C-alpha positions as CSV (number, residue, x, y, z in Angstrom):
1,M,136.6,18.2,71.0
2,S,139.4,20.6,69.9
3,K,142.7,19.4,71.4
4,H,144.6,22.6,70.6
5,L,143.2,26.1,71.2
6,V,145.1,29.2,70.1
7,I,144.1,32.6,71.5
8,V,145.3,35.7,69.6
9,E,144.3,39.4,70.0
10,S,142.9,40.2,66.5
11,P,139.9,38.5,64.7
12,S,141.6,39.0,61.3
13,K,144.8,37.5,62.6
14,S,142.9,34.4,63.9
15,K,141.5,33.7,60.4
16,T,145.0,33.8,58.9
17,I,146.6,31.6,61.5
18,E,143.8,29.0,61.5
19,K,144.4,28.4,57.8
20,Y,148.1,27.6,58.5
21,L,147.5,25.3,61.5
22,G,144.8,23.1,60.1
23,S,141.9,21.2,61.6
24,D,143.6,20.1,64.8
25,Y,143.7,23.7,66.0
26,K,141.0,26.2,66.8
27,V,142.1,29.8,66.6
28,V,140.0,32.4,68.4
29,S,140.4,36.1,69.3
30,S,140.3,38.0,72.7
31,K,139.8,41.2,70.7
32,G,142.6,42.9,72.7
33,H,142.6,43.3,76.5
34,I,139.8,41.6,78.4
35,R,140.3,43.2,81.8
36,D,141.4,46.5,83.2
37,L,141.6,48.2,86.6
38,A,138.3,48.7,88.4
39,T,137.2,52.2,89.4
40,T,136.6,51.4,93.1
41,G,138.6,51.8,96.2
42,T,140.8,54.7,97.2
43,Y,140.1,57.7,94.8
44,G,138.5,55.1,92.4
45,L,142.0,53.9,91.4
46,G,141.2,50.2,91.5
47,V,144.4,49.6,93.4
48,D,144.8,48.6,97.1
49,I,147.3,51.2,98.1
50,E,147.6,49.8,101.7
51,N,148.2,46.3,100.6
52,G,151.2,46.5,98.3
53,F,149.4,48.2,95.5
54,K,147.4,45.1,94.7
55,P,145.4,45.7,91.6
56,N,141.7,44.9,91.3
57,Y,140.8,43.8,87.8
58,I,137.4,43.6,86.3
59,P,136.2,42.7,82.7
60,I,136.3,45.6,80.3
61,H,132.8,46.8,79.3
62,G,131.4,44.5,76.6
63,K,134.0,41.7,77.2
64,K,132.0,39.5,79.5
65,K,130.6,37.5,76.6
66,V,134.1,37.2,75.1
67,I,135.4,35.8,78.4
68,S,132.4,33.4,78.7
69,D,132.9,32.1,75.2
70,L,136.7,31.7,75.7
71,K,136.1,29.8,78.9
72,K,134.0,27.3,76.9
73,D,136.7,27.0,74.3
74,V,139.3,26.4,77.1
75,K,137.1,23.7,78.7
76,D,136.9,21.9,75.4
77,S,140.7,21.9,74.8
78,D,143.6,19.9,76.1
79,I,146.2,22.6,75.5
80,V,145.9,26.4,75.1
81,Y,148.4,28.5,73.2
82,L,148.4,32.1,74.4
83,A,149.5,34.0,71.3
84,S,148.9,37.6,72.1
85,D,151.3,40.2,70.5
86,P,155.0,39.7,71.1
87,D,155.6,42.8,73.4
88,R,155.1,43.9,77.0
89,E,151.4,44.7,76.4
90,G,150.9,41.3,74.7
91,E,152.6,39.5,77.6
92,A,150.2,41.2,80.0
93,I,147.2,40.2,77.9
94,A,148.4,36.6,77.9
95,W,148.7,36.7,81.7
96,H,145.2,38.2,82.0
97,L,143.8,35.4,79.7
98,K,145.4,32.7,81.8
99,D,144.2,34.2,85.0
100,A,140.7,35.1,84.0
101,L,140.0,31.9,82.1
102,G,141.4,29.7,84.9
103,I,144.0,28.0,82.8
104,K,146.4,25.8,84.8
105,D,150.2,26.0,84.4
106,N,150.4,22.6,82.8
107,N,147.6,23.3,80.3
108,Y,149.1,26.4,78.5
109,K,152.0,27.5,76.3
110,R,153.0,31.0,75.3
111,V,153.8,31.5,71.6
112,L,155.2,34.6,69.9
113,F,154.3,35.4,66.3
114,N,156.8,38.0,65.1
115,E,155.5,37.6,61.6
116,I,152.3,36.0,60.3
117,T,153.6,33.6,57.6
118,H,153.0,29.9,57.2
119,D,156.5,28.8,58.1
120,K,157.0,31.3,61.0
121,V,153.7,30.4,62.6
122,L,154.5,26.7,62.5
123,E,158.0,27.4,63.9
124,A,156.5,29.5,66.8
125,I,154.0,26.8,67.7
126,S,156.8,24.2,67.7
127,K,159.0,26.4,70.1
128,P,156.6,27.6,72.8
129,T,157.7,29.3,76.0
130,V,156.0,30.5,79.2
131,I,154.6,33.8,80.3
132,D,157.4,36.2,81.4
133,D,156.2,37.4,84.8
134,N,158.7,40.2,84.9
135,L,157.3,41.7,81.7
136,V,153.8,41.4,83.1
137,R,154.8,43.2,86.3
138,S,156.5,45.9,84.2
139,Q,153.3,46.5,82.2
140,E,151.2,46.3,85.4
141,T,153.3,48.9,87.1
142,R,153.0,51.2,84.0
143,R,149.3,50.8,84.1
144,I,149.0,51.5,87.8
145,L,151.3,54.6,87.5
146,D,149.2,55.9,84.6
147,R,146.0,55.3,86.6
148,I,147.2,57.1,89.7
149,I,148.7,60.1,87.9
150,G,145.8,60.3,85.4
151,F,143.0,60.0,87.9
152,R,144.5,62.2,90.6
153,L,145.8,65.0,88.4
154,S,142.8,65.0,86.1
155,K,140.4,65.4,89.0
156,L,142.6,68.2,90.4
157,L,142.7,70.1,87.1
158,Q,139.0,69.6,86.4
159,S,138.0,71.0,89.7
160,K,140.4,73.9,89.7
161,I,140.7,75.2,86.1
162,G,138.3,73.1,84.1
163,A,141.0,71.2,82.2
164,K,140.0,67.8,80.9
165,S,142.9,65.5,81.9
166,A,146.5,65.1,82.7
167,G,148.9,62.2,82.4
168,R,152.3,60.8,83.1
169,V,153.6,61.2,79.5
170,Q,150.9,63.3,77.8
171,S,151.6,66.2,80.2
172,V,155.3,66.1,79.5
173,A,154.6,66.1,75.7
174,L,152.3,69.1,76.2
175,K,155.0,70.8,78.2
176,L,157.5,70.4,75.3
177,I,155.0,72.2,73.0
178,V,154.3,74.9,75.5
179,D,158.0,75.5,76.2
180,R,158.6,75.7,72.4
181,E,155.9,78.3,72.1
182,R,157.4,80.4,74.9
183,E,160.8,80.2,73.1
184,I,159.1,81.5,70.0
185,E,157.4,84.4,71.9
186,A,160.6,85.4,73.6
187,F,162.7,85.2,70.4
188,K,164.1,88.5,69.2
189,E,165.1,88.5,65.6
190,E,168.5,89.8,64.6
191,E,169.4,91.3,61.3
192,Y,172.3,89.9,59.2
193,W,173.5,90.3,55.6
194,T,175.2,88.1,53.1
195,I,177.4,88.9,50.1
196,T,177.3,86.7,47.0
197,S,179.5,87.0,44.0
198,K,178.0,85.7,40.7
199,F,180.0,84.0,38.0
200,N,179.2,82.4,34.7
201,D,178.2,78.9,36.0
202,F,178.0,79.3,39.8
203,D,177.7,81.6,42.8
204,A,180.1,82.0,45.7
205,E,179.3,83.3,49.1
206,L,181.6,85.4,51.4
207,F,182.5,83.4,54.5
208,K,185.8,84.7,55.8
209,H,188.1,87.6,56.0
210,K,191.7,86.3,56.1
211,D,191.4,83.4,58.6
212,D,188.5,84.7,60.6
213,D,184.8,84.0,60.1
214,I,182.9,87.1,59.0
215,E,179.5,88.3,60.2
216,L,177.8,91.3,58.6
217,K,175.1,92.9,60.8
218,T,174.2,96.0,58.7
219,E,174.0,97.2,55.2
220,L,176.8,99.7,55.9
221,E,179.1,96.8,56.7
222,C,178.2,95.2,53.5
223,D,178.8,98.3,51.5
224,D,182.2,98.7,53.2
225,V,183.3,95.1,52.2
226,I,182.0,95.5,48.6
227,S,183.9,98.7,48.2
228,K,187.1,96.8,48.9
229,L,186.5,94.1,46.3
230,D,188.0,94.0,42.8
231,K,186.3,92.4,39.8
232,D,189.0,89.7,39.6
233,Y,189.1,86.7,42.1
234,N,192.0,84.5,42.6
235,I,191.3,80.8,42.7
236,E,192.9,79.9,46.1
237,S,192.0,76.2,46.1
238,I,190.0,73.5,44.4
239,T,189.3,70.4,46.6
240,Q,187.7,67.3,45.3
241,K,186.7,64.5,47.7
242,E,184.7,61.4,47.3
243,K,182.2,61.0,50.1
244,N,179.8,58.2,51.0
245,K,176.1,58.9,51.4
246,K,175.0,56.3,53.9
247,S,171.6,54.6,53.8
248,K,169.3,54.6,56.8
249,F,168.7,51.8,59.2
250,P,165.6,49.6,58.9
251,F,162.5,51.1,60.5
252,T,161.7,51.0,64.2
253,T,158.2,52.0,65.4
254,S,159.3,55.6,65.9
255,T,161.2,56.1,62.7
256,L,158.3,54.5,60.7
257,Q,155.9,57.0,62.3
258,Q,158.3,59.9,61.5
259,E,159.0,58.9,57.9
260,A,155.3,58.2,57.1
261,S,154.4,61.6,58.5
262,T,157.0,63.5,56.5
263,K,156.9,61.5,53.3
264,L,153.3,60.3,53.1
265,G,151.5,62.8,55.3
266,F,150.1,60.0,57.6
267,P,149.3,60.8,61.2
268,A,150.9,58.4,63.7
269,R,147.5,56.8,64.5
270,K,146.9,56.1,60.8
271,T,150.4,54.7,60.2
272,M,150.0,52.2,63.1
273,S,146.5,51.2,62.0
274,I,147.7,50.4,58.5
275,A,150.8,48.6,59.7
276,Q,148.7,46.5,62.0
277,K,146.7,45.3,59.0
278,L,149.8,44.6,57.0
279,Y,151.2,42.5,59.9
280,E,148.0,40.6,60.6
281,G,147.5,39.3,57.1
282,I,146.4,40.3,53.6
283,D,144.4,38.1,51.3
284,L,146.6,37.7,48.1
285,G,144.2,35.4,46.3
286,D,146.1,32.2,46.6
287,E,147.1,32.8,50.2
288,T,146.6,35.0,53.2
289,V,149.8,36.2,54.7
290,G,151.3,39.0,56.8
291,L,153.3,41.3,54.6
292,I,155.5,42.9,57.4
293,T,156.9,41.8,60.7
294,Y,155.6,43.0,64.0
295,M,155.4,46.8,63.9
296,R,156.1,47.6,67.6
297,T,159.8,47.4,68.0
298,D,162.8,49.5,69.0
299,S,165.2,47.2,67.2
300,I,167.0,47.6,63.8
301,R,168.3,44.0,63.7
302,L,167.5,41.9,60.7
303,S,167.6,38.1,60.9
304,D,169.8,35.9,58.7
305,D,166.7,34.3,57.4
306,F,165.8,37.6,55.7
307,T,169.2,39.1,54.9
308,K,170.6,36.1,53.0
309,P,167.9,35.9,50.4
310,T,167.8,39.6,50.2
311,Y,171.5,39.9,49.3
312,K,170.9,37.4,46.6
313,Y,167.9,39.4,45.4
314,I,170.1,42.6,45.3
315,I,172.9,40.9,43.4
316,D,170.5,39.2,40.9
317,N,168.5,42.4,40.2
318,Y,171.0,45.2,40.6
319,G,174.5,43.7,40.5
320,K,177.1,42.6,43.0
321,E,178.3,46.2,43.6
322,Y,175.0,47.1,45.1
323,A,175.1,44.6,47.9
324,G,175.9,46.4,51.2
325,Y,176.1,45.1,54.8
326,V,173.8,44.9,57.8
327,K,174.1,48.1,59.8
328,Q,173.9,47.7,63.6
329,S,173.7,50.6,65.9
330,K,175.2,50.8,69.4
331,K,172.7,49.5,72.0
332,T,171.1,52.6,73.6
333,E,169.0,53.0,76.7
334,N,165.4,51.9,76.5
335,V,166.0,49.7,73.4
336,Q,164.1,46.5,73.5
337,D,165.9,44.1,71.1
338,A,163.5,41.2,71.4
339,H,162.3,41.7,67.8
340,E,163.7,42.6,64.4
341,G,163.3,45.9,62.7
342,I,160.1,46.4,60.7
343,R,160.6,44.6,57.4
344,P,158.7,42.8,54.7
345,T,158.2,39.1,55.5
346,S,159.6,38.2,52.1
347,I,161.8,40.4,49.7
348,L,160.1,38.6,46.8
349,R,156.7,40.2,47.6
350,E,157.5,43.4,45.7
351,P,155.1,46.2,46.2
352,L,153.8,46.2,42.6
353,K,153.2,42.4,42.8
354,V,150.7,42.9,45.7
355,K,149.4,46.3,44.8
356,E,146.0,45.0,43.5
357,Y,145.3,43.4,46.9
358,L,146.0,46.6,48.9
359,S,144.2,49.9,49.4
360,N,146.1,53.0,48.1
361,D,147.3,53.9,51.6
362,E,148.3,50.3,52.4
363,F,150.3,50.2,49.2
364,K,152.0,53.5,50.0
365,L,153.1,52.3,53.5
366,Y,154.1,48.8,52.4
367,S,156.2,50.4,49.6
368,L,157.9,52.6,52.1
369,I,158.7,49.7,54.5
370,Y,159.8,47.4,51.6
371,K,162.2,50.0,50.0
372,R,163.6,51.2,53.3
373,T,164.5,47.6,54.3
374,L,165.9,46.8,50.9
375,A,167.9,50.0,50.9
376,S,169.4,49.3,54.3
377,L,171.1,46.2,52.9
378,M,172.5,48.0,49.8
379,A,175.8,49.7,49.3
380,D,176.3,53.4,50.2
381,A,175.8,55.9,47.5
382,K,178.9,57.9,46.5
383,V,179.2,61.5,45.6
384,N,182.1,63.5,44.3
385,Q,182.2,66.7,46.3
386,T,184.1,69.8,45.0
387,T,184.8,72.8,47.1
388,I,186.3,76.0,45.4
389,I,187.7,78.8,47.6
390,L,188.2,82.2,45.9
391,D,190.2,85.1,47.3
392,N,189.6,88.8,46.7
393,N,191.8,91.2,48.7
394,D,191.8,88.7,51.7
395,Y,188.0,88.2,51.5
396,K,187.3,84.5,51.0
397,F,184.4,83.2,49.0
398,K,183.2,79.6,48.8
399,T,181.1,77.4,46.6
400,T,180.4,73.7,46.9
401,G,179.1,71.2,44.3
402,S,178.5,67.5,44.4
403,V,177.9,64.9,41.7
404,L,176.4,61.5,42.3
405,I,178.9,59.0,40.9
406,F,177.3,55.8,42.3
407,D,173.7,55.6,43.3
408,G,173.9,52.6,45.6
409,Y,170.9,52.4,47.9
410,L,169.3,55.4,46.1
411,K,168.6,53.0,43.3
412,V,165.5,52.0,45.3
413,Y,165.1,54.8,47.8
414,K,165.4,57.9,45.6
415,D,161.6,58.6,45.8
416,Y,162.0,59.2,49.6
417,E,165.4,61.0,49.6
418,S,166.4,63.8,47.4
419,N,169.8,64.0,45.8
420,E,170.3,66.8,43.3
421,D,173.5,67.2,41.5
422,K,175.2,70.6,41.6
423,I,177.8,70.6,38.9
424,L,180.7,73.0,39.1
425,P,182.8,73.9,36.0
426,D,186.3,72.5,35.4
427,L,188.6,75.3,36.6
428,T,191.9,73.4,36.7
429,D,193.4,75.6,33.8
430,K,192.4,78.9,35.4
431,K,193.9,81.0,38.1
432,V,191.6,84.1,38.0
433,L,187.8,84.5,37.6
434,T,186.0,87.8,36.9
435,T,182.7,88.4,38.6
436,E,179.5,89.4,36.7
437,E,177.8,90.9,39.7
438,V,178.1,91.2,43.5
439,L,174.9,91.0,45.5
440,K,174.1,91.9,49.1
441,E,171.1,90.5,50.7
442,Q,169.3,91.2,54.0
443,H,168.2,88.4,56.3
444,F,166.7,88.0,59.8
445,T,167.2,85.1,62.2
446,K,164.2,83.0,62.7
447,P,162.7,81.6,65.9
448,P,162.7,77.8,66.5
449,A,159.9,76.1,64.6
450,R,156.9,74.6,66.3
451,Y,156.8,70.8,66.5
452,T,155.3,68.8,63.6
453,E,154.0,65.4,64.6
454,A,157.2,63.8,63.3
455,K,159.5,66.2,65.1
456,L,157.5,65.7,68.4
457,I,157.8,61.9,68.1
458,K,161.6,62.2,67.4
459,E,162.0,64.5,70.4
460,L,160.1,62.2,72.7
461,E,162.2,59.2,71.6
462,E,165.5,61.0,72.0
463,L,164.5,62.1,75.5
464,G,163.5,58.6,76.4
465,I,159.9,59.5,77.2
466,G,157.1,57.0,76.7
467,R,157.2,54.2,74.3
468,P,157.0,54.5,70.4
469,S,153.8,52.3,70.5
470,T,152.1,54.9,72.7
471,Y,153.1,58.1,70.7
472,A,150.0,57.9,68.6
473,T,147.7,57.8,71.6
474,I,149.6,60.6,73.3
475,I,149.2,62.9,70.3
476,D,145.5,62.0,69.9
477,T,144.9,62.8,73.6
478,I,146.4,66.3,73.6
479,K,144.5,67.1,70.4
480,S,141.2,65.7,71.6
481,R,141.5,67.6,74.9
482,D,141.8,70.9,73.0
483,Y,145.3,71.5,74.5
484,V,146.8,72.1,71.1
485,T,145.7,73.1,67.6
486,L,147.4,72.5,64.3
487,E,148.6,75.4,62.2
488,D,150.4,74.5,59.0
489,K,150.6,70.9,60.4
490,R,152.5,72.2,63.5
491,F,151.4,72.1,67.1
492,K,150.4,75.4,68.8
493,P,149.2,75.2,72.4
494,T,145.8,76.6,73.3
495,E,145.2,78.9,76.3
496,M,143.9,75.8,78.1
497,G,147.0,73.9,77.2
498,I,149.3,76.6,78.5
499,E,147.3,77.0,81.7
500,T,147.3,73.3,82.3
501,T,151.1,73.1,81.9
502,D,151.6,76.2,84.1
503,K,149.5,74.8,86.9
504,L,151.2,71.4,86.8
505,Q,154.6,73.1,86.8
506,E,153.6,75.3,89.8
507,F,152.9,72.2,91.9
508,F,154.6,69.2,90.2
509,S,157.7,70.5,88.4
510,D,159.9,67.8,89.8
511,L,157.5,65.0,88.7
512,I,156.1,66.3,85.4
513,N,159.4,66.8,83.5
514,T,161.5,65.0,81.0
515,D,164.2,63.8,83.5
516,Y,161.7,62.2,85.9
517,T,159.6,60.6,83.2
518,R,162.7,59.2,81.5
519,D,164.0,57.8,84.8
520,M,160.7,56.1,85.4
521,E,160.9,54.4,82.0
522,T,164.3,53.1,83.0
523,D,162.8,51.7,86.2
524,L,160.1,50.0,84.2
525,D,162.8,48.4,82.1
526,K,164.6,47.2,85.2
527,I,161.4,45.7,86.5
528,A,161.1,43.9,83.1
529,E,164.6,42.6,83.6
530,G,163.9,41.4,87.1
531,N,166.2,44.0,88.7
532,L,163.6,46.0,90.6
533,V,160.6,45.0,92.7
534,W,157.5,46.5,91.0
535,N,155.5,47.5,94.1
536,K,158.6,49.1,95.7
537,V,158.9,51.4,92.7
538,L,155.2,52.3,93.1
539,E,155.6,52.9,96.8
540,E,158.5,55.3,96.4
541,F,156.6,57.2,93.7
542,Y,153.4,57.4,95.7
543,K,155.1,58.7,98.8
544,L,156.5,61.6,96.7
545,F,153.4,62.1,94.6
546,E,150.3,62.0,96.9
547,P,151.4,64.7,99.4
548,R,151.9,67.1,96.4
549,V,148.4,66.3,95.1
550,K,146.8,67.0,98.5
551,N,148.8,70.3,98.7
552,A,147.6,71.2,95.3
553,F,144.0,70.5,96.1
554,S,144.4,72.9,99.1
555,D,146.6,75.6,97.6
556,M,145.9,75.7,93.8
557,E,143.7,78.7,93.0
558,K,140.4,77.9,91.5
559,K,139.6,79.6,88.2
560,A,136.5,81.8,88.3
561,P,133.8,80.8,85.8
562,T,133.3,83.1,82.8
563,E,130.3,85.5,83.0
564,T,127.9,85.5,80.0
565,G,126.7,89.1,80.5
566,E,123.2,87.9,81.4
567,V,121.6,87.9,84.8
568,C,119.8,85.0,86.6
569,P,116.0,85.4,86.1
570,E,115.4,83.9,89.6
571,C,117.9,85.8,91.9
572,G,119.5,88.5,89.7
573,N,123.1,87.3,90.1
574,P,125.3,87.0,87.0
575,L,125.0,83.9,84.8
576,V,128.2,82.1,84.2
577,I,129.5,79.2,82.0
578,R,130.3,76.1,83.9
579,K,131.7,72.8,82.8
580,G,129.9,69.6,83.7
581,K,130.2,65.9,83.0
582,Y,128.7,66.3,79.5
583,G,130.1,69.6,78.5
584,E,129.6,73.3,79.1
585,F,126.3,74.8,80.4
586,T,125.0,78.2,81.6
587,A,124.0,78.5,85.3
588,C,123.7,81.0,88.2
589,S,126.9,82.2,89.8
590,N,125.1,82.1,93.2
591,Y,125.2,78.2,93.3
592,P,124.4,76.3,95.5
593,E,122.0,79.0,97.0
594,C,120.5,79.3,93.6
595,K,120.3,76.2,91.4
596,Y,119.0,77.9,88.2
597,I,120.3,76.3,84.9
598,K,119.5,77.9,81.6
599,K,117.9,75.5,79.1
600,E,119.7,75.7,75.8
601,E,117.7,75.0,72.7
602,P,119.9,72.7,70.5
603,E,120.4,73.6,66.9
604,I,118.5,71.1,64.8
605,V,120.6,69.7,61.9
606,E,118.6,67.7,59.5
607,V,120.5,64.9,57.8
608,C,118.0,63.0,55.7
609,D,114.5,61.5,55.8
610,C,113.8,58.7,58.3
611,P,113.5,55.3,56.4
612,N,111.0,54.0,59.0
613,C,108.5,56.8,59.5
614,D,107.6,60.3,58.1
615,G,110.2,62.0,60.4
616,K,113.7,63.4,59.8
617,I,117.0,61.9,60.9
618,I,118.7,64.7,62.8
619,E,122.1,65.2,64.5
620,R,121.9,64.5,68.2
621,K,124.2,64.0,71.2
622,S,124.3,61.2,73.7
623,R,124.4,61.8,77.5
624,K,128.2,61.6,77.2
625,G,128.3,64.1,74.4
626,K,129.0,61.7,71.5
627,V,127.3,62.6,68.2
628,F,124.8,60.2,66.7
629,Y,122.0,60.4,64.2
630,G,118.4,59.7,65.3
631,C,114.8,60.2,64.3
632,N,113.1,63.4,65.5
633,N,110.0,61.4,66.3
634,Y,111.8,59.6,69.1
635,P,110.6,57.9,71.3
636,K,107.8,56.9,68.9
637,C,110.5,56.0,66.3
638,K,113.7,54.6,67.7
639,T,115.7,54.7,64.4
640,A,119.3,55.7,65.1
641,Y,122.8,55.4,63.7
642,W,126.3,56.1,65.0
643,D,127.6,56.8,61.5
644,K,126.2,59.6,59.4
645,P,123.4,58.3,57.1
646,I,123.4,59.6,53.5
647,G,119.7,59.1,52.6
648,K,120.4,56.2,50.2
649,T,119.7,52.5,50.5
650,C,122.1,49.6,50.2
651,P,121.8,47.8,46.8
652,E,122.3,44.4,48.6
653,C,120.0,44.5,51.6
654,G,118.0,47.8,51.3
655,K,119.1,49.2,54.6
656,M,120.5,52.8,55.0
657,L,123.9,53.6,53.7
658,V,126.2,55.6,56.1
659,E,129.4,57.5,55.8
660,K,132.4,56.7,58.0
661,N,136.0,58.1,57.5
662,N,134.9,59.5,54.0
663,K,133.8,56.0,52.9
664,I,130.3,54.7,52.2
665,K,129.1,51.4,53.7
666,C,125.9,49.7,54.7
667,S,124.6,50.2,58.3
668,E,123.6,46.5,58.4
669,C,125.4,44.2,56.0
670,D,129.1,44.1,54.8
671,Y,128.5,46.1,51.6
672,K,131.0,48.9,50.9
673,D,130.9,51.4,48.1
674,E,134.5,51.1,46.6
């Protein structure tokens, strides 16, 4: 009989933690959430609207066996440690586990693992707490809100314009992209000109006439200025100033996603997936240990347990002058300061020391996190900035140069932050300079740029919309719904994305907007703090929302289906493209009087020979439209794969090798082609 049972979310994390705790503990995994809202009741919401928004939870598909196994483990244990992730979602998972597994109040403890290292795991086990009901209610409110908005608006848009879905945050993110596209379309470029005087070692640009800023709109204006210039320029002033170049704060979830996108080219989903692995534990040969702290955080705080040895590391490796100070920002709205910033669990685990145990992408992300954290505790870099002002008949020209005089944090972070010296000549002994050439150049103002993934995440965070841990899902959703496309790694809305936004704004402009969405996030935080009653927030929202939905179902114009140019062979009416549960199909426009549906012959894509008969493995689609690979002799031969087979067999077990995410692995055993 196991006296101590620890339940975590991730199977890989459970293996790491069990090694730390020893034989008195059994560590098992719930594999994430075990329950979710049902799809029964009013509008299939799984929520009893009339009874205080009471949720109806059921096991997630495929989780009944997990729950059954966990119940057996609980029965065999004296005490259960609920160790789901240390955030609002994790708190809800802990509550669901306690409720679904029938764990009594005096038989459980809540533990929080902010980092998966031997000492910190033992420390967390020794300092247990209890489930925070306010955090649970906050997560529950968010889930119910998202279910109501998602189900009701998605059904509305599907029935009216054939859009796939809508959501509380995804629709606001899409609106930002559509609004930006409209700014670009409405933009009218304006012509402007610049004048540059070239000298032996530098160029200087015209910026003022006497004390007034100067703008040149036409070439004629340029020519007029140039005609008034002499070849000799008086040196009006030379200013030298030492300036500090400050290092960045440690990473939060949002800034990590942004920096990994711009510096490493990682999508937000990939960044979070790799960070999860680094947090849960990496086998380093002699130990398995989490390399970074928990990666879902809004905090930039660093603990004394980390900063003290890191200062010593900086002094020992770079010198005392390189030691900086812990930077703390002002507390802003929506910041949850329960955790530290994202940092390495030990400054002594240098990236190169653990490189052999990491994949290439894991090494890149760990290096970025490690160096960013180290740099945040190092001294500011210093630059010597020189500004030279030249005068030519009251026309003022300026040039600026800067020289790095102390690299500070750039000693470790220079790979991610450019700093190029621009050296100006020593002109202290001169009063007049003679130009070699005066150039005029035409320019045109440019429209605002479309959002990159990093810029969209930054905008969402600054507006207080959603949570950084949800940004990857939001972006994946608007891409998978075909609401946006990527052009030069920037989001461009599709026609469907624009139409979806326009329809939502026509009927829900006061609900689907940045202000309302931000205010709702504030209310969710107040619920988490115990300052608002969760179902009162839902009641106020629903009273405002549901009448709008009913009005939209009544008044929103339904989009006519697209005609194919063919006529129905049964009644002669035009054939049209309709959208069904499993995708588009061609049918008669005279439905329901005529129920003709055109049978489409699918294109057969052969992949390889079937290993179990004389047939061919072909690309197929499930009833729900998901691609899989099956034998063309089905149902006689039921050979099938979710991942694409490559026609070669595994050297270890002889089964088919398949390709997934550009990597080759066995369809049966654990073999991987590295």
